[in-house]
A tleap script that builds the chain and sets N, CA, C and O, in Angstrom:
source leaprc.protein.ff14SB
mol = sequence {
  NMET THR ASN PHE TYR ARG PRO ASP LEU GLY
  SER GLU PRO ASP SER PRO PHE ALA ARG ASP
  ASP SER GLY ASN LEU VAL ARG ARG SER PHE
  TRP LEU ASP MET SER ASP ARG THR LEU ILE
  LEU ALA MET SER GLN GLY ILE GLY MET PRO
  LEU SER ALA ASP GLU LYS ARG ALA HIE LEU
  ILE ASP ILE ASN ARG GLU ASN LEU ILE ASP
  ASP ILE CYS VAL GLN GLU ILE LEU PRO PRO
  CGLU
}
set mol.1.N position { -43.613 49.421 -5.363 }
set mol.1.CA position { -42.879 50.607 -5.977 }
set mol.1.C position { -42.441 51.606 -4.877 }
set mol.1.O position { -43.151 51.855 -3.902 }
set mol.2.N position { -41.253 52.149 -5.092 }
set mol.2.CA position { -40.725 53.127 -4.189 }
set mol.2.C position { -41.578 54.387 -4.018 }
set mol.2.O position { -42.105 54.938 -4.985 }
set mol.3.N position { -41.694 54.813 -2.804 }
set mol.3.CA position { -42.474 56.053 -2.506 }
set mol.3.C position { -41.648 57.205 -2.740 }
set mol.3.O position { -41.203 57.797 -1.757 }
set mol.4.N position { -41.357 57.640 -3.991 }
set mol.4.CA position { -40.628 58.931 -4.334 }
set mol.4.C position { -41.653 60.027 -4.301 }
set mol.4.O position { -42.832 59.814 -4.584 }
set mol.5.N position { -41.194 61.183 -3.957 }
set mol.5.CA position { -41.953 62.471 -3.888 }
set mol.5.C position { -42.086 62.780 -5.470 }
set mol.5.O position { -41.105 62.731 -6.213 }
set mol.6.N position { -43.325 63.087 -5.898 }
set mol.6.CA position { -43.591 63.444 -7.284 }
set mol.6.C position { -44.067 64.918 -7.225 }
set mol.6.O position { -45.204 65.184 -6.834 }
set mol.7.N position { -43.151 65.918 -7.634 }
set mol.7.CA position { -43.679 67.283 -7.676 }
set mol.7.C position { -44.627 67.555 -8.763 }
set mol.7.O position { -44.718 66.757 -9.695 }
set mol.8.N position { -45.364 68.657 -8.714 }
set mol.8.CA position { -46.219 69.080 -9.715 }
set mol.8.C position { -45.319 69.861 -10.727 }
set mol.8.O position { -44.903 70.993 -10.480 }
set mol.9.N position { -45.063 69.225 -11.809 }
set mol.9.CA position { -44.150 69.874 -12.773 }
set mol.9.C position { -44.763 71.072 -13.541 }
set mol.9.O position { -44.088 71.811 -14.258 }
set mol.10.N position { -46.090 71.205 -13.338 }
set mol.10.CA position { -46.872 72.355 -14.001 }
set mol.10.C position { -46.439 73.640 -13.141 }
set mol.10.O position { -46.130 74.693 -13.698 }
set mol.11.N position { -46.438 73.498 -11.871 }
set mol.11.CA position { -46.142 74.674 -11.081 }
set mol.11.C position { -44.651 74.698 -10.588 }
set mol.11.O position { -44.190 75.747 -10.138 }
set mol.12.N position { -43.926 73.609 -10.662 }
set mol.12.CA position { -42.553 73.496 -10.296 }
set mol.12.C position { -41.701 72.867 -11.362 }
set mol.12.O position { -41.110 71.812 -11.129 }
set mol.13.N position { -41.616 73.488 -12.548 }
set mol.13.CA position { -40.876 72.780 -13.665 }
set mol.13.C position { -39.400 72.507 -13.452 }
set mol.13.O position { -38.829 71.627 -14.097 }
set mol.14.N position { -38.798 73.234 -12.576 }
set mol.14.CA position { -37.358 73.046 -12.306 }
set mol.14.C position { -37.133 72.437 -10.980 }
set mol.14.O position { -36.054 72.635 -10.421 }
set mol.15.N position { -38.091 71.680 -10.394 }
set mol.15.CA position { -37.904 70.954 -9.140 }
set mol.15.C position { -36.742 70.083 -9.204 }
set mol.15.O position { -36.532 69.402 -10.208 }
set mol.16.N position { -35.942 70.065 -8.148 }
set mol.16.CA position { -34.773 69.054 -8.094 }
set mol.16.C position { -35.242 67.743 -7.777 }
set mol.16.O position { -34.436 66.813 -7.755 }
set mol.17.N position { -36.518 67.551 -7.516 }
set mol.17.CA position { -37.121 66.208 -7.224 }
set mol.17.C position { -37.815 65.569 -8.427 }
set mol.17.O position { -38.488 64.544 -8.318 }
set mol.18.N position { -37.622 66.222 -9.588 }
set mol.18.CA position { -38.298 65.758 -10.869 }
set mol.18.C position { -37.743 64.424 -11.263 }
set mol.18.O position { -36.543 64.201 -11.107 }
set mol.19.N position { -38.541 63.536 -11.759 }
set mol.19.CA position { -38.167 62.215 -12.266 }
set mol.19.C position { -38.601 62.014 -13.679 }
set mol.19.O position { -39.606 62.609 -14.066 }
set mol.20.N position { -37.938 61.231 -14.487 }
set mol.20.CA position { -38.429 60.934 -15.803 }
set mol.20.C position { -39.394 59.811 -15.825 }
set mol.20.O position { -39.788 59.338 -14.759 }
set mol.21.N position { -39.791 59.362 -16.934 }
set mol.21.CA position { -40.833 58.260 -17.034 }
set mol.21.C position { -40.307 56.988 -16.445 }
set mol.21.O position { -41.124 56.183 -15.997 }
set mol.22.N position { -39.020 56.722 -16.399 }
set mol.22.CA position { -38.495 55.595 -15.918 }
set mol.22.C position { -38.290 55.607 -14.374 }
set mol.22.O position { -37.885 54.614 -13.769 }
set mol.23.N position { -38.589 56.777 -13.782 }
set mol.23.CA position { -38.437 57.027 -12.303 }
set mol.23.C position { -36.983 57.415 -11.907 }
set mol.23.O position { -36.651 57.396 -10.722 }
set mol.24.N position { -36.120 57.765 -12.886 }
set mol.24.CA position { -34.871 58.202 -12.639 }
set mol.24.C position { -34.833 59.690 -12.279 }
set mol.24.O position { -35.527 60.492 -12.903 }
set mol.25.N position { -34.042 60.058 -11.296 }
set mol.25.CA position { -33.890 61.452 -10.938 }
set mol.25.C position { -33.294 62.243 -12.001 }
set mol.25.O position { -32.176 61.941 -12.417 }
set mol.26.N position { -34.014 63.347 -12.535 }
set mol.26.CA position { -33.523 64.104 -13.651 }
set mol.26.C position { -32.278 64.996 -13.270 }
set mol.26.O position { -31.267 65.039 -13.972 }
set mol.27.N position { -32.433 65.692 -12.119 }
set mol.27.CA position { -31.345 66.590 -11.707 }
set mol.27.C position { -30.472 65.885 -10.640 }
set mol.27.O position { -30.267 66.450 -9.566 }
set mol.28.N position { -30.001 64.776 -10.883 }
set mol.28.CA position { -29.203 63.949 -9.945 }
set mol.28.C position { -27.888 64.707 -9.534 }
set mol.28.O position { -27.477 64.592 -8.379 }
set mol.29.N position { -27.279 65.410 -10.368 }
set mol.29.CA position { -25.986 66.114 -10.142 }
set mol.29.C position { -26.273 67.229 -9.067 }
set mol.29.O position { -25.370 67.603 -8.319 }
set mol.30.N position { -27.451 67.717 -9.004 }
set mol.30.CA position { -27.864 68.813 -8.020 }
set mol.30.C position { -27.618 68.219 -6.612 }
set mol.30.O position { -27.067 68.899 -5.746 }
set mol.31.N position { -28.025 66.954 -6.382 }
set mol.31.CA position { -28.042 66.416 -5.119 }
set mol.31.C position { -26.574 65.888 -4.853 }
set mol.31.O position { -26.018 66.073 -3.770 }
set mol.32.N position { -25.965 65.203 -5.936 }
set mol.32.CA position { -24.638 64.590 -5.673 }
set mol.32.C position { -23.523 65.648 -5.345 }
set mol.32.O position { -22.541 65.357 -4.663 }
set mol.33.N position { -23.746 66.926 -5.890 }
set mol.33.CA position { -22.801 67.930 -5.675 }
set mol.33.C position { -22.863 68.545 -4.253 }
set mol.33.O position { -21.983 69.337 -3.916 }
set mol.34.N position { -23.813 68.229 -3.450 }
set mol.34.CA position { -24.058 68.862 -2.108 }
set mol.34.C position { -23.206 68.074 -1.181 }
set mol.34.O position { -23.014 66.870 -1.351 }
set mol.35.N position { -22.673 68.785 -0.155 }
set mol.35.CA position { -22.023 68.128 0.927 }
set mol.35.C position { -23.075 67.484 1.812 }
set mol.35.O position { -24.270 67.716 1.628 }
set mol.36.N position { -22.612 66.630 2.827 }
set mol.36.CA position { -23.566 65.993 3.715 }
set mol.36.C position { -24.329 67.087 4.483 }
set mol.36.O position { -25.546 67.044 4.666 }
set mol.37.N position { -23.508 68.088 4.926 }
set mol.37.CA position { -24.101 69.101 5.914 }
set mol.37.C position { -25.104 69.937 5.098 }
set mol.37.O position { -26.127 70.309 5.672 }
set mol.38.N position { -24.891 70.280 3.754 }
set mol.38.CA position { -25.828 71.081 2.970 }
set mol.38.C position { -27.083 70.218 2.765 }
set mol.38.O position { -28.196 70.730 2.884 }
set mol.39.N position { -26.934 68.975 2.472 }
set mol.39.CA position { -27.981 68.054 2.130 }
set mol.39.C position { -28.902 67.957 3.364 }
set mol.39.O position { -30.128 68.003 3.266 }
set mol.40.N position { -28.277 67.827 4.470 }
set mol.40.CA position { -29.116 67.777 5.860 }
set mol.40.C position { -29.959 68.947 5.958 }
set mol.40.O position { -31.156 68.841 6.225 }
set mol.41.N position { -29.359 70.128 5.742 }
set mol.41.CA position { -30.120 71.431 5.873 }
set mol.41.C position { -31.209 71.478 4.828 }
set mol.41.O position { -32.326 71.892 5.140 }
set mol.42.N position { -30.926 71.058 3.563 }
set mol.42.CA position { -31.922 71.284 2.502 }
set mol.42.C position { -33.091 70.364 2.713 }
set mol.42.O position { -34.216 70.716 2.359 }
set mol.43.N position { -32.861 69.166 3.291 }
set mol.43.CA position { -33.951 68.209 3.413 }
set mol.43.C position { -34.662 68.411 4.735 }
set mol.43.O position { -35.812 67.980 4.826 }
set mol.44.N position { -34.103 69.020 5.772 }
set mol.44.CA position { -34.765 69.244 7.061 }
set mol.44.C position { -35.307 70.645 7.216 }
set mol.44.O position { -36.292 70.840 7.929 }
set mol.45.N position { -34.723 71.593 6.599 }
set mol.45.CA position { -35.175 73.009 6.776 }
set mol.45.C position { -35.432 73.791 5.464 }
set mol.45.O position { -35.976 74.895 5.467 }
set mol.46.N position { -35.015 73.167 4.354 }
set mol.46.CA position { -35.299 73.781 3.063 }
set mol.46.C position { -36.237 73.180 2.104 }
set mol.46.O position { -37.400 72.988 2.461 }
set mol.47.N position { -35.844 72.862 0.915 }
set mol.47.CA position { -36.705 72.423 -0.104 }
set mol.47.C position { -37.390 71.053 0.236 }
set mol.47.O position { -38.497 70.776 -0.226 }
set mol.48.N position { -36.686 70.193 1.072 }
set mol.48.CA position { -37.189 68.907 1.328 }
set mol.48.C position { -38.057 68.824 2.558 }
set mol.48.O position { -38.538 67.742 2.895 }
set mol.49.N position { -38.278 69.953 3.253 }
set mol.49.CA position { -38.952 69.984 4.574 }
set mol.49.C position { -40.440 69.496 4.356 }
set mol.49.O position { -40.958 68.828 5.250 }
set mol.50.N position { -41.109 69.780 3.279 }
set mol.50.CA position { -42.586 69.295 3.266 }
set mol.50.C position { -42.758 67.793 2.938 }
set mol.50.O position { -43.843 67.245 3.135 }
set mol.51.N position { -41.659 67.102 2.424 }
set mol.51.CA position { -41.710 65.701 2.225 }
set mol.51.C position { -41.985 64.836 3.474 }
set mol.51.O position { -41.615 65.187 4.594 }
set mol.52.N position { -42.637 63.714 3.236 }
set mol.52.CA position { -42.880 62.825 4.402 }
set mol.52.C position { -41.579 62.104 4.663 }
set mol.52.O position { -40.681 62.137 3.822 }
set mol.53.N position { -41.450 61.447 5.815 }
set mol.53.CA position { -40.233 60.723 6.149 }
set mol.53.C position { -39.936 59.638 5.140 }
set mol.53.O position { -38.781 59.415 4.777 }
set mol.54.N position { -40.960 58.973 4.695 }
set mol.54.CA position { -40.738 57.842 3.685 }
set mol.54.C position { -40.262 58.421 2.434 }
set mol.54.O position { -39.367 57.837 1.825 }
set mol.55.N position { -40.752 59.486 1.990 }
set mol.55.CA position { -40.208 60.193 0.668 }
set mol.55.C position { -38.780 60.572 0.868 }
set mol.55.O position { -37.942 60.371 -0.011 }
set mol.56.N position { -38.488 61.131 2.047 }
set mol.56.CA position { -37.108 61.641 2.213 }
set mol.56.C position { -36.149 60.294 2.280 }
set mol.56.O position { -35.079 60.295 1.671 }
set mol.57.N position { -36.521 59.297 2.946 }
set mol.57.CA position { -35.822 58.096 3.100 }
set mol.57.C position { -35.559 57.452 1.696 }
set mol.57.O position { -34.454 57.000 1.399 }
set mol.58.N position { -36.585 57.436 0.890 }
set mol.58.CA position { -36.470 56.896 -0.484 }
set mol.58.C position { -35.520 57.772 -1.394 }
set mol.58.O position { -34.765 57.260 -2.220 }
set mol.59.N position { -35.606 58.997 -1.198 }
set mol.59.CA position { -34.707 59.837 -1.954 }
set mol.59.C position { -33.221 59.799 -1.514 }
set mol.59.O position { -32.327 59.814 -2.360 }
set mol.60.N position { -32.976 59.750 -0.245 }
set mol.60.CA position { -31.700 59.544 0.251 }
set mol.60.C position { -31.056 58.100 -0.146 }
set mol.60.O position { -29.860 58.015 -0.424 }
set mol.61.N position { -31.808 57.119 -0.154 }
set mol.61.CA position { -31.342 55.811 -0.725 }
set mol.61.C position { -31.054 55.896 -2.209 }
set mol.61.O position { -30.096 55.298 -2.698 }
set mol.62.N position { -31.891 56.645 -2.932 }
set mol.62.CA position { -31.714 56.765 -4.339 }
set mol.62.C position { -30.440 57.434 -4.718 }
set mol.62.O position { -29.775 57.050 -5.681 }
set mol.63.N position { -30.087 58.479 -3.926 }
set mol.63.CA position { -28.773 59.211 -4.231 }
set mol.63.C position { -27.566 58.682 -3.420 }
set mol.63.O position { -26.525 59.329 -3.303 }
set mol.64.N position { -27.765 57.503 -2.883 }
set mol.64.CA position { -26.727 56.855 -2.111 }
set mol.64.C position { -26.194 57.632 -0.929 }
set mol.64.O position { -24.981 57.750 -0.755 }
set mol.65.N position { -27.101 58.169 -0.103 }
set mol.65.CA position { -26.738 58.813 1.119 }
set mol.65.C position { -27.512 58.223 2.258 }
set mol.65.O position { -28.029 58.927 3.126 }
set mol.66.N position { -27.575 56.995 2.238 }
set mol.66.CA position { -28.323 56.299 3.407 }
set mol.66.C position { -27.725 56.655 4.735 }
set mol.66.O position { -28.456 56.654 5.725 }
set mol.67.N position { -26.506 56.948 4.833 }
set mol.67.CA position { -25.966 57.323 6.141 }
set mol.67.C position { -26.540 58.623 6.760 }
set mol.67.O position { -26.275 58.933 7.921 }
set mol.68.N position { -27.333 59.376 5.961 }
set mol.68.CA position { -27.843 60.607 6.497 }
set mol.68.C position { -29.321 60.410 6.949 }
set mol.68.O position { -29.954 61.333 7.461 }
set mol.69.N position { -29.834 59.202 6.744 }
set mol.69.CA position { -31.329 58.937 7.085 }
set mol.69.C position { -31.559 59.349 8.511 }
set mol.69.O position { -32.448 60.167 8.745 }
set mol.70.N position { -30.831 58.851 9.483 }
set mol.70.CA position { -30.922 59.144 10.854 }
set mol.70.C position { -30.886 60.509 11.201 }
set mol.70.O position { -31.596 60.947 12.107 }
set mol.71.N position { -30.017 61.304 10.471 }
set mol.71.CA position { -29.906 62.742 10.797 }
set mol.71.C position { -31.130 63.622 10.132 }
set mol.71.O position { -31.439 64.712 10.612 }
set mol.72.N position { -31.733 63.120 9.106 }
set mol.72.CA position { -32.806 63.804 8.368 }
set mol.72.C position { -34.122 63.336 8.793 }
set mol.72.O position { -34.988 64.184 9.007 }
set mol.73.N position { -34.389 62.074 8.946 }
set mol.73.CA position { -35.639 61.437 9.253 }
set mol.73.C position { -35.758 61.243 10.828 }
set mol.73.O position { -35.856 60.107 11.290 }
set mol.74.N position { -35.750 62.187 11.513 }
set mol.74.CA position { -35.744 62.120 13.014 }
set mol.74.C position { -37.222 61.847 13.524 }
set mol.74.O position { -38.169 62.579 13.239 }
set mol.75.N position { -37.305 60.772 14.268 }
set mol.75.CA position { -38.664 60.465 14.848 }
set mol.75.C position { -38.789 61.035 16.157 }
set mol.75.O position { -37.882 60.893 16.977 }
set mol.76.N position { -39.905 61.710 16.437 }
set mol.76.CA position { -40.173 62.323 17.665 }
set mol.76.C position { -40.851 61.175 18.506 }
set mol.76.O position { -41.736 60.441 18.066 }
set mol.77.N position { -40.340 61.122 19.722 }
set mol.77.CA position { -40.937 60.206 20.744 }
set mol.77.C position { -41.775 61.092 21.654 }
set mol.77.O position { -41.281 62.018 22.297 }
set mol.78.N position { -43.088 60.763 21.680 }
set mol.78.CA position { -44.002 61.598 22.563 }
set mol.78.C position { -44.214 60.849 23.824 }
set mol.78.O position { -44.353 59.627 23.784 }
set mol.79.N position { -44.250 61.526 24.977 }
set mol.79.CA position { -44.403 60.827 26.211 }
set mol.79.C position { -46.000 60.384 26.342 }
set mol.79.O position { -46.876 60.990 25.726 }
set mol.80.N position { -46.239 59.410 27.095 }
set mol.80.CA position { -47.587 58.940 27.269 }
set mol.80.C position { -48.403 59.919 27.943 }
set mol.80.O position { -47.933 60.677 28.791 }
set mol.81.N position { -49.666 59.924 27.574 }
set mol.81.CA position { -50.601 61.056 28.200 }
set mol.81.C position { -51.073 60.530 29.567 }
set mol.81.O position { -51.816 61.215 30.269 }
savepdb mol mol.pdb
quit
């Protein structure tokens, strides 16, 4: 099963990440209406910031924006100790 972010709809009833019982994104047009630049900012510095890299990746694939995965899911390379 895909690792989608599941918001607490009790505390966030209007979350743009909300999904129906079938796993379909409820507010799909919210995401599809965003430009690439806005989506990058929303996912890296805005509402998507607390999501894990896997959740962000699954969300981007679901909204057909796979081309932004490298811009949003940046992996830090730490130097050896």
